[in-house]
N, CA, C, O and the ligand as a Tripos MOL2 file, in Angstrom:
@<TRIPOS>MOLECULE
protein
  253   251    64     0     0
PROTEIN
NO_CHARGES

@<TRIPOS>ATOM
      1 N         -60.2360  -15.7190   -8.0050 N.3       1 MET1
      2 CA        -59.3290  -16.8560   -7.7350 C.3       1 MET1
      3 C         -57.9370  -16.3680   -7.3340 C.2       1 MET1
      4 O         -57.4690  -15.3190   -7.7750 O.2       1 MET1
      5 N         -57.3070  -17.1530   -6.4970 N.am      2 ILE2
      6 CA        -55.9630  -16.7810   -6.0450 C.3       2 ILE2
      7 C         -54.9150  -17.3080   -7.0250 C.2       2 ILE2
      8 O         -54.9080  -18.4900   -7.3690 O.2       2 ILE2
      9 N         -54.0580  -16.4390   -7.4560 N.am      3 ASP3
     10 CA        -53.0260  -16.8440   -8.4170 C.3       3 ASP3
     11 C         -51.8300  -17.4140   -7.6560 C.2       3 ASP3
     12 O         -50.8210  -16.7310   -7.4780 O.2       3 ASP3
     13 N         -51.9400  -18.6360   -7.2200 N.am      4 SER4
     14 CA        -50.8940  -19.2360   -6.3890 C.3       4 SER4
     15 C         -49.6480  -19.5720   -7.1920 C.2       4 SER4
     16 O         -48.5750  -19.7510   -6.6170 O.2       4 SER4
     17 N         -49.7680  -19.6600   -8.4820 N.am      5 LYS5
     18 CA        -48.5970  -20.0210   -9.3040 C.3       5 LYS5
     19 C         -47.5060  -18.9570   -9.2090 C.2       5 LYS5
     20 O         -46.3150  -19.2680   -9.2110 O.2       5 LYS5
     21 N         -47.9260  -17.7230   -9.1280 N.am      6 ASN6
     22 CA        -46.9360  -16.6450   -9.0550 C.3       6 ASN6
     23 C         -46.1840  -16.6470   -7.7320 C.2       6 ASN6
     24 O         -45.0570  -16.1580   -7.6540 O.2       6 ASN6
     25 N         -46.7990  -17.1900   -6.7030 N.am      7 ASP7
     26 CA        -46.1350  -17.2100   -5.4000 C.3       7 ASP7
     27 C         -44.8730  -18.0660   -5.4340 C.2       7 ASP7
     28 O         -43.8990  -17.7830   -4.7360 O.2       7 ASP7
     29 N         -44.9020  -19.1010   -6.2410 N.am      8 LYS8
     30 CA        -43.7240  -19.9740   -6.3090 C.3       8 LYS8
     31 C         -42.5570  -19.2950   -7.0290 C.2       8 LYS8
     32 O         -41.3870  -19.5830   -6.7770 O.2       8 LYS8
     33 N         -42.9180  -18.3880   -7.9270 N.am      9 VAL9
     34 CA        -41.8740  -17.7190   -8.7040 C.3       9 VAL9
     35 C         -41.1360  -16.6910   -7.8580 C.2       9 VAL9
     36 O         -39.9260  -16.5090   -7.9960 O.2       9 VAL9
     37 N         -41.8760  -16.0260   -6.9830 N.am     10 VAL10
     38 CA        -41.2540  -14.9800   -6.1700 C.3      10 VAL10
     39 C         -40.4470  -15.6010   -5.0370 C.2      10 VAL10
     40 O         -41.0100  -16.3040   -4.1990 O.2      10 VAL10
     41 N         -39.1520  -15.3580   -4.9950 N.am     11 PRO11
     42 CA        -38.3100  -15.9070   -3.9250 C.3      11 PRO11
     43 C         -38.5220  -15.1670   -2.6220 C.2      11 PRO11
     44 O         -38.9710  -14.0210   -2.6090 O.2      11 PRO11
     45 N         -38.1980  -15.8300   -1.5330 N.am     12 LEU12
     46 CA        -38.3450  -15.1930   -0.2190 C.3      12 LEU12
     47 C         -37.4190  -13.9950   -0.1160 C.2      12 LEU12
     48 O         -37.7760  -12.9510    0.4310 O.2      12 LEU12
     49 N         -36.2230  -14.1720   -0.6560 N.am     13 ARG13
     50 CA        -35.2820  -13.0510   -0.6630 C.3      13 ARG13
     51 C         -34.4450  -13.1290   -1.9300 C.2      13 ARG13
     52 O         -34.2050  -14.2220   -2.4430 O.2      13 ARG13
     53 N         -34.0010  -12.0000   -2.4370 N.am     14 PRO14
     54 CA        -33.2560  -11.9920   -3.6970 C.3      14 PRO14
     55 C         -31.9540  -12.7520   -3.5750 C.2      14 PRO14
     56 O         -31.2200  -12.6010   -2.5990 O.2      14 PRO14
     57 N         -31.6720  -13.5720   -4.5780 N.am     15 LYS15
     58 CA        -30.4200  -14.3170   -4.5790 C.3      15 LYS15
     59 C         -29.2840  -13.4580   -5.0970 C.2      15 LYS15
     60 O         -29.4530  -12.6730   -6.0300 O.2      15 LYS15
     61 N         -28.1320  -13.6160   -4.4830 N.am     16 ARG16
     62 CA        -26.9690  -12.8650   -4.9240 C.3      16 ARG16
     63 C         -26.1790  -13.6960   -5.9210 C.2      16 ARG16
     64 O         -25.9610  -14.8900   -5.7170 O.2      16 ARG16
     65 N         -25.7580  -13.0590   -6.9870 N.am     17 ALA17
     66 CA        -25.0060  -13.7720   -8.0050 C.3      17 ALA17
     67 C         -23.5870  -14.0370   -7.5300 C.2      17 ALA17
     68 O         -23.0110  -13.2420   -6.7890 O.2      17 ALA17
     69 N         -23.0320  -15.1560   -7.9610 N.am     18 CYS18
     70 CA        -21.6690  -15.5080   -7.6010 C.3      18 CYS18
     71 C         -20.6990  -14.4710   -8.1580 C.2      18 CYS18
     72 O         -20.7570  -14.1640   -9.3490 O.2      18 CYS18
     73 N         -19.8120  -13.9260   -7.3320 N.am     19 PRO19
     74 CA        -18.8670  -12.9080   -7.7850 C.3      19 PRO19
     75 C         -17.9220  -13.4290   -8.8640 C.2      19 PRO19
     76 O         -17.3660  -12.6460   -9.6350 O.2      19 PRO19
     77 N         -17.7390  -14.7440   -8.9200 N.am     20 GLU20
     78 CA        -16.7880  -15.3190   -9.8620 C.3      20 GLU20
     79 C         -17.4060  -15.5880  -11.2240 C.2      20 GLU20
     80 O         -16.8630  -15.1770  -12.2490 O.2      20 GLU20
     81 N         -18.5370  -16.2760  -11.2360 N.am     21 CYS21
     82 CA        -19.1090  -16.6970  -12.5130 C.3      21 CYS21
     83 C         -20.4990  -16.1270  -12.7590 C.2      21 CYS21
     84 O         -21.0370  -16.2680  -13.8570 O.2      21 CYS21
     85 N         -21.0870  -15.4870  -11.7560 N.am     22 GLY22
     86 CA        -22.3690  -14.8390  -11.9590 C.3      22 GLY22
     87 C         -23.5570  -15.7630  -11.7710 C.2      22 GLY22
     88 O         -24.7030  -15.3440  -11.9320 O.2      22 GLY22
     89 N         -23.2920  -17.0300  -11.4270 N.am     23 ARG23
     90 CA        -24.4000  -17.9500  -11.1900 C.3      23 ARG23
     91 C         -25.0320  -17.6590   -9.8310 C.2      23 ARG23
     92 O         -24.4030  -17.0480   -8.9670 O.2      23 ARG23
     93 N         -26.2620  -18.0930   -9.6490 N.am     24 PRO24
     94 CA        -26.9200  -17.9100   -8.3370 C.3      24 PRO24
     95 C         -26.1100  -18.5720   -7.2380 C.2      24 PRO24
     96 O         -25.6860  -19.7180   -7.3840 O.2      24 PRO24
     97 N         -25.8950  -17.8760   -6.1600 N.am     25 SER25
     98 CA        -25.0640  -18.3910   -5.0700 C.3      25 SER25
     99 C         -25.8020  -19.4590   -4.2850 C.2      25 SER25
    100 O         -27.0250  -19.4300   -4.1460 O.2      25 SER25
    101 N         -25.0180  -20.4070   -3.7730 N.am     26 GLU26
    102 CA        -25.5780  -21.4380   -2.9150 C.3      26 GLU26
    103 C         -25.3750  -21.0530   -1.4530 C.2      26 GLU26
    104 O         -24.3690  -20.4460   -1.0860 O.2      26 GLU26
    105 N         -26.3510  -21.4190   -0.6290 N.am     27 ARG27
    106 CA        -26.2440  -21.0530    0.7780 C.3      27 ARG27
    107 C         -24.9870  -21.6680    1.4020 C.2      27 ARG27
    108 O         -24.3460  -21.0600    2.2590 O.2      27 ARG27
    109 N         -24.6480  -22.8730    0.9630 N.am     28 GLN28
    110 CA        -23.5000  -23.5900    1.5350 C.3      28 GLN28
    111 C         -22.1850  -22.8640    1.2550 C.2      28 GLN28
    112 O         -21.2550  -22.8980    2.0610 O.2      28 GLN28
    113 N         -22.1270  -22.2040    0.0910 N.am     29 PHE29
    114 CA        -20.8720  -21.5510   -0.3000 C.3      29 PHE29
    115 C         -21.0370  -20.0470   -0.3940 C.2      29 PHE29
    116 O         -20.2060  -19.3660   -0.9950 O.2      29 PHE29
    117 N         -22.1020  -19.5240    0.1930 N.am     30 PHE30
    118 CA        -22.3900  -18.0980    0.1130 C.3      30 PHE30
    119 C         -21.1430  -17.2540    0.3810 C.2      30 PHE30
    120 O         -20.3950  -17.5580    1.3110 O.2      30 PHE30
    121 N         -20.8960  -16.1990   -0.4100 N.am     31 PRO31
    122 CA        -21.7710  -15.7180   -1.4860 C.3      31 PRO31
    123 C         -21.4510  -16.3370   -2.8270 C.2      31 PRO31
    124 O         -21.8610  -15.8110   -3.8620 O.2      31 PRO31
    125 N         -20.7260  -17.4420   -2.8340 N.am     32 PHE32
    126 CA        -20.3460  -18.0690   -4.0980 C.3      32 PHE32
    127 C         -21.3020  -19.1940   -4.4510 C.2      32 PHE32
    128 O         -22.1470  -19.5810   -3.6440 O.2      32 PHE32
    129 N         -21.1620  -19.7220   -5.6750 N.am     33 CYS33
    130 CA        -22.0660  -20.7740   -6.1370 C.3      33 CYS33
    131 C         -21.4900  -22.1370   -5.8140 C.2      33 CYS33
    132 O         -22.2180  -23.1290   -5.7980 O.2      33 CYS33
    133 N         -20.1730  -22.2020   -5.5520 N.am     34 SER34
    134 CA        -19.5440  -23.4900   -5.2910 C.3      34 SER34
    135 C         -18.2380  -23.2760   -4.5540 C.2      34 SER34
    136 O         -17.7270  -22.1590   -4.4830 O.2      34 SER34
    137 N         -17.6980  -24.3620   -4.0010 N.am     35 GLY35
    138 CA        -16.4300  -24.2640   -3.2960 C.3      35 GLY35
    139 C         -15.3030  -23.8870   -4.2300 C.2      35 GLY35
    140 O         -14.3220  -23.2730   -3.8110 O.2      35 GLY35
    141 N         -15.4350  -24.2510   -5.4990 N.am     36 ARG36
    142 CA        -14.3880  -23.9340   -6.4600 C.3      36 ARG36
    143 C         -14.2730  -22.4250   -6.6700 C.2      36 ARG36
    144 O         -13.1780  -21.8620   -6.6670 O.2      36 ARG36
    145 N         -15.4220  -21.7920   -6.8510 N.am     37 CYS37
    146 CA        -15.4120  -20.3440   -7.0430 C.3      37 CYS37
    147 C         -14.9050  -19.6610   -5.7770 C.2      37 CYS37
    148 O         -14.2380  -18.6280   -5.8430 O.2      37 CYS37
    149 N         -15.2220  -20.2380   -4.6400 N.am     38 LYS38
    150 CA        -14.7550  -19.6700   -3.3840 C.3      38 LYS38
    151 C         -13.2300  -19.7320   -3.3080 C.2      38 LYS38
    152 O         -12.5790  -18.7750   -2.8890 O.2      38 LYS38
    153 N         -12.6730  -20.8680   -3.7190 N.am     39 ASP39
    154 CA        -11.2160  -21.0200   -3.7050 C.3      39 ASP39
    155 C         -10.5620  -20.0710   -4.7030 C.2      39 ASP39
    156 O          -9.5250  -19.4700   -4.4230 O.2      39 ASP39
    157 N         -11.1780  -19.9480   -5.8530 N.am     40 VAL40
    158 CA        -10.6140  -19.0620   -6.8830 C.3      40 VAL40
    159 C         -10.5250  -17.6410   -6.3650 C.2      40 VAL40
    160 O          -9.5150  -16.9600   -6.5410 O.2      40 VAL40
    161 N         -11.5900  -17.2070   -5.7270 N.am     41 ASP41
    162 CA        -11.6050  -15.8440   -5.1950 C.3      41 ASP41
    163 C         -10.5780  -15.6990   -4.0740 C.2      41 ASP41
    164 O          -9.8900  -14.6830   -3.9740 O.2      41 ASP41
    165 N         -10.4870  -16.7230   -3.2390 N.am     42 LEU42
    166 CA         -9.5570  -16.6650   -2.1110 C.3      42 LEU42
    167 C          -8.1160  -16.6430   -2.6080 C.2      42 LEU42
    168 O          -7.2980  -15.8530   -2.1380 O.2      42 LEU42
    169 N          -7.8160  -17.5200   -3.5630 N.am     43 ASN43
    170 CA         -6.4520  -17.5810   -4.0990 C.3      43 ASN43
    171 C          -6.0700  -16.2730   -4.7900 C.2      43 ASN43
    172 O          -4.9350  -15.8070   -4.6960 O.2      43 ASN43
    173 N          -7.0410  -15.7030   -5.4780 N.am     44 ARG44
    174 CA         -6.7680  -14.4360   -6.1500 C.3      44 ARG44
    175 C          -6.4620  -13.3500   -5.1150 C.2      44 ARG44
    176 O          -5.5700  -12.5220   -5.2950 O.2      44 ARG44
    177 N          -7.2150  -13.3860   -4.0560 N.am     45 TRP45
    178 CA         -7.0230  -12.3630   -3.0090 C.3      45 TRP45
    179 C          -5.6630  -12.5460   -2.3440 C.2      45 TRP45
    180 O          -4.9500  -11.5730   -2.1030 O.2      45 TRP45
    181 N          -5.3080  -13.7890   -2.0510 N.am     46 LEU46
    182 CA         -4.0310  -14.0450   -1.3870 C.3      46 LEU46
    183 C          -2.8610  -13.7230   -2.3110 C.2      46 LEU46
    184 O          -1.9140  -13.0410   -1.9190 O.2      46 LEU46
    185 N          -2.9400  -14.2230   -3.5410 N.am     47 SER47
    186 CA         -1.8520  -13.9850   -4.4820 C.3      47 SER47
    187 C          -1.6960  -12.5030   -4.7580 C.2      47 SER47
    188 O          -0.5810  -12.0080   -4.9240 O.2      47 SER47
    189 N          -2.8100  -11.7980   -4.8060 N.am     48 GLY48
    190 CA         -2.7570  -10.3640   -5.0470 C.3      48 GLY48
    191 C          -2.0670   -9.6390   -3.9110 C.2      48 GLY48
    192 O          -1.3410   -8.6690   -4.1310 O.2      48 GLY48
    193 N          -2.2960  -10.1110   -2.6980 N.am     49 SER49
    194 CA         -1.6820   -9.4730   -1.5390 C.3      49 SER49
    195 C          -0.1830   -9.7620   -1.4970 C.2      49 SER49
    196 O           0.6340   -8.8740   -1.2520 O.2      49 SER49
    197 N           0.1540  -11.0320   -1.7450 N.am     50 TYR50
    198 CA          1.5580  -11.4140   -1.6540 C.3      50 TYR50
    199 C           2.3620  -10.9630   -2.8700 C.2      50 TYR50
    200 O           3.5920  -10.9290   -2.8410 O.2      50 TYR50
    201 N           1.6380  -10.6140   -3.9470 N.am     51 ALA51
    202 CA          2.3290  -10.2130   -5.1730 C.3      51 ALA51
    203 C           2.9220   -8.8200   -5.0290 C.2      51 ALA51
    204 O           3.7820   -8.4150   -5.8120 O.2      51 ALA51
    205 N           2.4580   -8.0940   -4.0250 N.am     52 ILE52
    206 CA          2.9600   -6.7340   -3.8350 C.3      52 ILE52
    207 C           4.2810   -6.7640   -3.0550 C.2      52 ILE52
    208 O           4.2760   -7.0520   -1.8580 O.2      52 ILE52
    209 N           5.3860   -6.4780   -3.7000 N.am     53 PRO53
    210 CA          6.6910   -6.4670   -3.0150 C.3      53 PRO53
    211 C           6.8360   -5.2480   -2.1250 C.2      53 PRO53
    212 O           7.1160   -4.1460   -2.5960 O.2      53 PRO53
    213 N           6.6450   -5.4590   -0.8520 N.am     54 VAL54
    214 CA          6.7320   -4.3310    0.0660 C.3      54 VAL54
    215 C           8.1950   -3.9440    0.2640 C.2      54 VAL54
    216 O           8.5680   -2.7750    0.1640 O.2      54 VAL54
    217 N           9.0180   -4.9620    0.5490 N.am     55 ARG55
    218 CA         10.4390   -4.6860    0.7380 C.3      55 ARG55
    219 C          11.2680   -5.7130   -0.0370 C.2      55 ARG55
    220 O          11.7310   -6.7010    0.5320 O.2      55 ARG55
    221 N          11.4500   -5.4740   -1.3270 N.am     56 PRO56
    222 CA         12.1720   -6.4340   -2.1880 C.3      56 PRO56
    223 C          13.6210   -6.6350   -1.7480 C.2      56 PRO56
    224 O          14.2150   -7.6700   -2.0510 O.2      56 PRO56
    225 N          14.1840   -5.6920   -1.0590 N.am     57 GLU57
    226 CA         15.5920   -5.8240   -0.6300 C.3      57 GLU57
    227 C          15.7370   -6.9550    0.3720 C.2      57 GLU57
    228 O          16.7350   -7.6760    0.3630 O.2      57 GLU57
    229 N          14.7500   -7.1100    1.2280 N.am     58 GLU58
    230 CA         14.8390   -8.1800    2.2290 C.3      58 GLU58
    231 C          14.6720   -9.5520    1.5840 C.2      58 GLU58
    232 O          15.3000  -10.5240    2.0040 O.2      58 GLU58
    233 N          13.8190   -9.6270    0.5580 N.am     59 GLU59
    234 CA         13.6250  -10.8950   -0.1250 C.3      59 GLU59
    235 C          14.9190  -11.3330   -0.7930 C.2      59 GLU59
    236 O          15.2550  -12.5180   -0.7840 O.2      59 GLU59
    237 N          15.6300  -10.4080   -1.3580 N.am     60 ALA60
    238 CA         16.8770  -10.7400   -2.0250 C.3      60 ALA60
    239 C          17.9250  -11.1730   -0.9870 C.2      60 ALA60
    240 O          18.8000  -11.9850   -1.2850 O.2      60 ALA60
    241 N          17.8300  -10.6440    0.1840 N.am     61 ASP61
    242 CA         18.7950  -10.9680    1.2290 C.3      61 ASP61
    243 C          18.6080  -12.4070    1.7280 C.2      61 ASP61
    244 O          19.5550  -13.0510    2.1780 O.2      61 ASP61
    245 N          17.3530  -12.8980    1.6370 N.am     62 GLU62
    246 CA         17.0980  -14.2430    2.1320 C.3      62 GLU62
    247 C          17.7150  -15.2960    1.2160 C.2      62 GLU62
    248 O          17.9910  -16.4130    1.6560 O.2      62 GLU62
    249 N          17.9300  -14.9590   -0.0270 N.am     63 GLU63
    250 CA         18.5020  -15.9280   -0.9490 C.3      63 GLU63
    251 C          19.9780  -15.9760   -0.9030 C.2      63 GLU63
    252 O          20.5940  -16.7530   -1.6330 O.2      63 GLU63
    253 ZN        -19.4640  -19.3420   -9.2250 Zn       64 ZN64
@<TRIPOS>BOND
     1     1     2 1
     2     2     3 1
     3     3     4 2
     4     3     5 am
     5     5     6 1
     6     6     7 1
     7     7     8 2
     8     7     9 am
     9     9    10 1
    10    10    11 1
    11    11    12 2
    12    11    13 am
    13    13    14 1
    14    14    15 1
    15    15    16 2
    16    15    17 am
    17    17    18 1
    18    18    19 1
    19    19    20 2
    20    19    21 am
    21    21    22 1
    22    22    23 1
    23    23    24 2
    24    23    25 am
    25    25    26 1
    26    26    27 1
    27    27    28 2
    28    27    29 am
    29    29    30 1
    30    30    31 1
    31    31    32 2
    32    31    33 am
    33    33    34 1
    34    34    35 1
    35    35    36 2
    36    35    37 am
    37    37    38 1
    38    38    39 1
    39    39    40 2
    40    39    41 am
    41    41    42 1
    42    42    43 1
    43    43    44 2
    44    43    45 am
    45    45    46 1
    46    46    47 1
    47    47    48 2
    48    47    49 am
    49    49    50 1
    50    50    51 1
    51    51    52 2
    52    51    53 am
    53    53    54 1
    54    54    55 1
    55    55    56 2
    56    55    57 am
    57    57    58 1
    58    58    59 1
    59    59    60 2
    60    59    61 am
    61    61    62 1
    62    62    63 1
    63    63    64 2
    64    63    65 am
    65    65    66 1
    66    66    67 1
    67    67    68 2
    68    67    69 am
    69    69    70 1
    70    70    71 1
    71    71    72 2
    72    71    73 am
    73    73    74 1
    74    74    75 1
    75    75    76 2
    76    75    77 am
    77    77    78 1
    78    78    79 1
    79    79    80 2
    80    79    81 am
    81    81    82 1
    82    82    83 1
    83    83    84 2
    84    83    85 am
    85    85    86 1
    86    86    87 1
    87    87    88 2
    88    87    89 am
    89    89    90 1
    90    90    91 1
    91    91    92 2
    92    91    93 am
    93    93    94 1
    94    94    95 1
    95    95    96 2
    96    95    97 am
    97    97    98 1
    98    98    99 1
    99    99   100 2
   100    99   101 am
   101   101   102 1
   102   102   103 1
   103   103   104 2
   104   103   105 am
   105   105   106 1
   106   106   107 1
   107   107   108 2
   108   107   109 am
   109   109   110 1
   110   110   111 1
   111   111   112 2
   112   111   113 am
   113   113   114 1
   114   114   115 1
   115   115   116 2
   116   115   117 am
   117   117   118 1
   118   118   119 1
   119   119   120 2
   120   119   121 am
   121   121   122 1
   122   122   123 1
   123   123   124 2
   124   123   125 am
   125   125   126 1
   126   126   127 1
   127   127   128 2
   128   127   129 am
   129   129   130 1
   130   130   131 1
   131   131   132 2
   132   131   133 am
   133   133   134 1
   134   134   135 1
   135   135   136 2
   136   135   137 am
   137   137   138 1
   138   138   139 1
   139   139   140 2
   140   139   141 am
   141   141   142 1
   142   142   143 1
   143   143   144 2
   144   143   145 am
   145   145   146 1
   146   146   147 1
   147   147   148 2
   148   147   149 am
   149   149   150 1
   150   150   151 1
   151   151   152 2
   152   151   153 am
   153   153   154 1
   154   154   155 1
   155   155   156 2
   156   155   157 am
   157   157   158 1
   158   158   159 1
   159   159   160 2
   160   159   161 am
   161   161   162 1
   162   162   163 1
   163   163   164 2
   164   163   165 am
   165   165   166 1
   166   166   167 1
   167   167   168 2
   168   167   169 am
   169   169   170 1
   170   170   171 1
   171   171   172 2
   172   171   173 am
   173   173   174 1
   174   174   175 1
   175   175   176 2
   176   175   177 am
   177   177   178 1
   178   178   179 1
   179   179   180 2
   180   179   181 am
   181   181   182 1
   182   182   183 1
   183   183   184 2
   184   183   185 am
   185   185   186 1
   186   186   187 1
   187   187   188 2
   188   187   189 am
   189   189   190 1
   190   190   191 1
   191   191   192 2
   192   191   193 am
   193   193   194 1
   194   194   195 1
   195   195   196 2
   196   195   197 am
   197   197   198 1
   198   198   199 1
   199   199   200 2
   200   199   201 am
   201   201   202 1
   202   202   203 1
   203   203   204 2
   204   203   205 am
   205   205   206 1
   206   206   207 1
   207   207   208 2
   208   207   209 am
   209   209   210 1
   210   210   211 1
   211   211   212 2
   212   211   213 am
   213   213   214 1
   214   214   215 1
   215   215   216 2
   216   215   217 am
   217   217   218 1
   218   218   219 1
   219   219   220 2
   220   219   221 am
   221   221   222 1
   222   222   223 1
   223   223   224 2
   224   223   225 am
   225   225   226 1
   226   226   227 1
   227   227   228 2
   228   227   229 am
   229   229   230 1
   230   230   231 1
   231   231   232 2
   232   231   233 am
   233   233   234 1
   234   234   235 1
   235   235   236 2
   236   235   237 am
   237   237   238 1
   238   238   239 1
   239   239   240 2
   240   239   241 am
   241   241   242 1
   242   242   243 1
   243   243   244 2
   244   243   245 am
   245   245   246 1
   246   246   247 1
   247   247   248 2
   248   247   249 am
   249   249   250 1
   250   250   251 1
   251   251   252 2
@<TRIPOS>SUBSTRUCTURE
     1 MET1         2 RESIDUE 1 A MET
     2 ILE2         6 RESIDUE 1 A ILE
     3 ASP3        10 RESIDUE 1 A ASP
     4 SER4        14 RESIDUE 1 A SER
     5 LYS5        18 RESIDUE 1 A LYS
     6 ASN6        22 RESIDUE 1 A ASN
     7 ASP7        26 RESIDUE 1 A ASP
     8 LYS8        30 RESIDUE 1 A LYS
     9 VAL9        34 RESIDUE 1 A VAL
    10 VAL10       38 RESIDUE 1 A VAL
    11 PRO11       42 RESIDUE 1 A PRO
    12 LEU12       46 RESIDUE 1 A LEU
    13 ARG13       50 RESIDUE 1 A ARG
    14 PRO14       54 RESIDUE 1 A PRO
    15 LYS15       58 RESIDUE 1 A LYS
    16 ARG16       62 RESIDUE 1 A ARG
    17 ALA17       66 RESIDUE 1 A ALA
    18 CYS18       70 RESIDUE 1 A CYS
    19 PRO19       74 RESIDUE 1 A PRO
    20 GLU20       78 RESIDUE 1 A GLU
    21 CYS21       82 RESIDUE 1 A CYS
    22 GLY22       86 RESIDUE 1 A GLY
    23 ARG23       90 RESIDUE 1 A ARG
    24 PRO24       94 RESIDUE 1 A PRO
    25 SER25       98 RESIDUE 1 A SER
    26 GLU26      102 RESIDUE 1 A GLU
    27 ARG27      106 RESIDUE 1 A ARG
    28 GLN28      110 RESIDUE 1 A GLN
    29 PHE29      114 RESIDUE 1 A PHE
    30 PHE30      118 RESIDUE 1 A PHE
    31 PRO31      122 RESIDUE 1 A PRO
    32 PHE32      126 RESIDUE 1 A PHE
    33 CYS33      130 RESIDUE 1 A CYS
    34 SER34      134 RESIDUE 1 A SER
    35 GLY35      138 RESIDUE 1 A GLY
    36 ARG36      142 RESIDUE 1 A ARG
    37 CYS37      146 RESIDUE 1 A CYS
    38 LYS38      150 RESIDUE 1 A LYS
    39 ASP39      154 RESIDUE 1 A ASP
    40 VAL40      158 RESIDUE 1 A VAL
    41 ASP41      162 RESIDUE 1 A ASP
    42 LEU42      166 RESIDUE 1 A LEU
    43 ASN43      170 RESIDUE 1 A ASN
    44 ARG44      174 RESIDUE 1 A ARG
    45 TRP45      178 RESIDUE 1 A TRP
    46 LEU46      182 RESIDUE 1 A LEU
    47 SER47      186 RESIDUE 1 A SER
    48 GLY48      190 RESIDUE 1 A GLY
    49 SER49      194 RESIDUE 1 A SER
    50 TYR50      198 RESIDUE 1 A TYR
    51 ALA51      202 RESIDUE 1 A ALA
    52 ILE52      206 RESIDUE 1 A ILE
    53 PRO53      210 RESIDUE 1 A PRO
    54 VAL54      214 RESIDUE 1 A VAL
    55 ARG55      218 RESIDUE 1 A ARG
    56 PRO56      222 RESIDUE 1 A PRO
    57 GLU57      226 RESIDUE 1 A GLU
    58 GLU58      230 RESIDUE 1 A GLU
    59 GLU59      234 RESIDUE 1 A GLU
    60 ALA60      238 RESIDUE 1 A ALA
    61 ASP61      242 RESIDUE 1 A ASP
    62 GLU62      246 RESIDUE 1 A GLU
    63 GLU63      250 RESIDUE 1 A GLU
    64 ZN64       253 GROUP 0 **** ****
């Protein structure tokens, strides 16, 4: 007999876990599980980049 039940368990391709929370990623928000996790990662990346004071002297001059 063919064990068809096991075929349903095996995915076509391995799912990647969400980098933020570790949940299975959704195709719509790949590689994240949701738009929220996507925003969190994006904001972290942007804030991390802008948090680095390349030339603090110029920033002080603008004020
Ligand atoms: Zn997530």
